[in-house]
C-alpha positions as CSV (number, residue, x, y, z in Angstrom):
1,X,-27.6,13.4,-47.2
2,X,-24.9,11.3,-49.0
3,X,-23.9,7.7,-48.5
4,X,-20.9,8.8,-46.5
5,X,-23.2,10.7,-44.2
6,X,-25.6,7.8,-43.7
7,X,-26.4,8.4,-40.0
8,X,-27.3,5.9,-37.4
9,X,-30.8,7.5,-37.0
10,X,-31.7,6.7,-40.6
11,X,-30.2,3.2,-40.3
12,X,-32.3,2.5,-37.1
13,X,-35.5,3.8,-38.9
14,X,-34.7,1.5,-41.8
15,X,-34.2,-1.5,-39.5
16,X,-37.6,-0.7,-37.9
17,X,-39.3,-1.0,-41.3
18,X,-39.9,2.8,-41.6
19,X,-41.1,3.1,-45.3
20,X,-39.9,6.7,-45.7
21,X,-36.5,5.8,-44.3
22,X,-36.3,2.8,-46.6
23,X,-37.2,5.1,-49.6
24,X,-34.5,7.5,-48.5
25,X,-32.0,4.7,-48.3
26,X,-33.1,3.5,-51.7
27,X,-32.6,7.0,-53.2
28,X,-29.1,7.3,-51.6
29,X,-27.9,3.9,-52.8
30,X,-29.7,3.1,-56.1
31,X,-27.0,4.7,-58.4
32,X,-24.2,2.9,-56.6
33,X,-25.9,-0.5,-56.6
34,X,-27.1,-0.1,-60.2
35,X,-23.6,0.7,-61.2
36,X,-22.4,-2.6,-59.6
37,X,-25.1,-4.6,-61.4
38,X,-24.4,-2.9,-64.8
39,X,-20.7,-3.4,-64.6
40,X,-21.1,-7.1,-64.0
41,X,-24.0,-7.7,-66.4
42,X,-23.3,-5.0,-69.1
43,X,-27.1,-5.0,-69.9
44,X,-29.4,-2.2,-68.7
45,X,-32.5,-4.4,-68.5
46,X,-30.8,-7.2,-66.6
47,X,-29.1,-4.7,-64.3
48,X,-32.5,-3.1,-63.5
49,X,-34.1,-6.5,-62.9
50,X,-31.3,-7.6,-60.6
51,X,-31.3,-4.3,-58.7
52,X,-35.1,-4.7,-58.1
53,X,-34.5,-8.2,-56.8
54,X,-31.6,-7.1,-54.6
55,X,-33.7,-4.4,-53.0
56,X,-36.5,-6.9,-52.3
57,X,-34.0,-9.2,-50.6
58,X,-32.4,-6.3,-48.8
59,X,-35.6,-5.0,-47.3
60,X,-36.9,-8.5,-46.4
61,X,-33.6,-9.4,-44.7
62,X,-32.9,-6.3,-42.8
63,X,-33.9,-8.0,-39.6
64,X,-31.0,-10.4,-40.0
65,X,-28.4,-7.6,-40.2
66,X,-26.1,-8.0,-37.2
67,X,-23.9,-4.9,-37.7
68,X,-25.9,-1.9,-38.8
69,X,-22.7,0.1,-39.4
70,X,-22.0,-2.3,-42.3
71,X,-25.3,-1.7,-44.0
72,X,-23.9,-0.4,-47.3
73,X,-21.3,-3.1,-47.5
74,X,-24.0,-5.7,-46.8
75,X,-26.2,-4.2,-49.5
76,X,-23.4,-4.3,-52.0
77,X,-22.7,-7.9,-51.2
78,X,-26.3,-8.9,-51.8
79,X,-26.4,-7.0,-55.0
80,X,-23.1,-8.4,-56.3
81,X,-24.2,-12.0,-55.5
82,X,-27.5,-11.5,-57.3
83,X,-25.7,-10.0,-60.4
84,X,-23.2,-12.9,-60.4
85,X,-26.0,-15.4,-60.2
86,X,-27.7,-13.8,-63.2
87,X,-24.5,-13.6,-65.1
88,X,-23.7,-17.3,-64.5
89,X,-26.3,-18.1,-67.0
90,X,-23.8,-17.0,-69.7
91,X,-20.5,-16.6,-68.0
92,X,-17.4,-18.4,-69.4
93,X,-13.9,-18.4,-68.1
94,X,-11.2,-18.3,-70.8
95,X,-8.3,-20.7,-70.6
96,X,-4.8,-19.5,-71.0
97,X,-4.7,-21.1,-74.5
98,X,-7.6,-18.9,-75.6
99,X,-6.0,-15.6,-74.7
100,X,-6.1,-13.4,-77.8
101,X,-2.8,-12.3,-79.3
102,X,-3.4,-8.7,-78.5
103,X,-0.5,-6.3,-78.0
104,X,0.3,-5.4,-74.5
105,X,2.8,-2.6,-75.1
106,X,3.2,-0.1,-72.3
107,X,1.2,3.0,-72.7
108,X,1.7,6.3,-71.0
109,X,-1.4,8.2,-72.2
110,X,-4.1,9.9,-70.3
111,X,-7.6,8.5,-70.9
112,X,-11.0,9.2,-69.5
113,X,-13.5,7.1,-67.7
114,X,-15.5,6.4,-70.9
115,X,-12.4,4.7,-72.5
116,X,-11.9,2.6,-69.4
117,X,-15.6,1.8,-69.2
118,X,-15.7,0.8,-72.8
119,X,-12.6,-1.5,-72.4
120,X,-14.0,-3.1,-69.2
121,X,-17.4,-3.8,-70.9
122,X,-15.5,-5.4,-73.8
123,X,-13.9,-8.0,-71.6
124,X,-15.2,-11.6,-71.7
125,X,-17.8,-12.2,-69.0
126,X,-15.6,-14.3,-66.7
127,X,-12.6,-12.0,-66.8
128,X,-14.8,-8.9,-66.3
129,X,-16.5,-10.5,-63.3
130,X,-13.1,-11.3,-61.6
131,X,-11.6,-7.9,-62.5
132,X,-14.6,-6.0,-61.1
133,X,-14.8,-8.1,-57.9
134,X,-11.1,-7.8,-57.1
135,X,-9.9,-4.5,-58.7
136,X,-13.1,-2.4,-58.2
137,X,-15.0,-3.9,-55.3
138,X,-11.9,-5.0,-53.3
139,X,-12.7,-8.7,-52.8
140,X,-9.8,-11.1,-52.3
141,X,-9.1,-14.0,-54.8
142,X,-10.5,-16.4,-52.2
143,X,-13.7,-14.4,-51.9
144,X,-13.9,-13.9,-55.7
145,X,-13.4,-17.6,-56.2
146,X,-16.1,-18.5,-53.8
147,X,-18.7,-16.0,-55.2
148,X,-18.0,-17.2,-58.8
149,X,-17.7,-21.0,-57.9
150,X,-14.2,-21.2,-59.4
151,X,-10.7,-22.0,-57.9
152,X,-8.4,-19.3,-56.5
153,X,-5.9,-20.0,-59.3
154,X,-8.6,-19.5,-61.9
155,X,-9.5,-16.2,-60.2
156,X,-5.8,-15.2,-60.4
157,X,-5.4,-16.2,-64.0
158,X,-8.6,-14.4,-65.0
159,X,-7.4,-11.2,-63.3
160,X,-4.1,-11.4,-65.1
161,X,-6.0,-12.1,-68.4
162,X,-8.4,-9.2,-67.8
163,X,-5.5,-6.7,-67.0
164,X,-3.7,-7.8,-70.2
165,X,-6.8,-7.4,-72.3
166,X,-7.6,-4.0,-70.7
167,X,-4.1,-2.7,-71.4
168,X,-4.3,-3.9,-75.1
169,X,-7.8,-2.6,-75.6
170,X,-7.2,0.8,-74.0
171,X,-4.1,1.1,-76.3
172,X,-6.3,0.3,-79.3
173,X,-9.0,2.7,-78.2
174,X,-6.5,5.5,-77.8
175,X,-5.0,4.9,-81.2
176,X,-8.5,4.9,-82.9
C-alpha cells in the first residue's frame, strides 16, 4: 500500500487506536515526514527527534481530526510546525543589505536532485525555511509568515533571496 492508496479502512482503524494500523501508517509516512524534517533542519539527529515528537503528537491528537480524508496533510502540518519550532532556536532572516554578491546569471544546464539538495541545504536557515514552505510544501506567504512568526513581506523577500542564492549556488556547483 502506498500513501496515495491510503484507504478509508486503514484511516478508520488508525482513528480507533488500532496499533497495527498505526504502525502501518507510520511505515507508509515515515520517509515523507522525515524528509520534511530534514529539509527544514538539515541535521539528521534533530530531524529524527522532531519526527519522533511529531508522531507522538499525531497519535495522541488523532481523536481531534475532523476530516479523516486530510490525514496526510494534517500529519505534514504537525511535522512542519514541530520542525520550525526546533529550527527557531537558531533561525535568522537575512536583510536585503546582507545578501551576498553572488552571480545570478541565467543557466540552462541539466542538474540532478543531489545538486539541488546541496544548494537548498546551503541556504541560510530563514531563507531555506521560507523556500521549503512555499516552493516545496505549497504554503502561501500568509501561511508561511504565520508559521515562522514573520511578516508576509519578509516571507516574500526571503523567498526571492532564496531563489537568487539557489540560482547562484547551482551555477557554482555545476561549474565545479
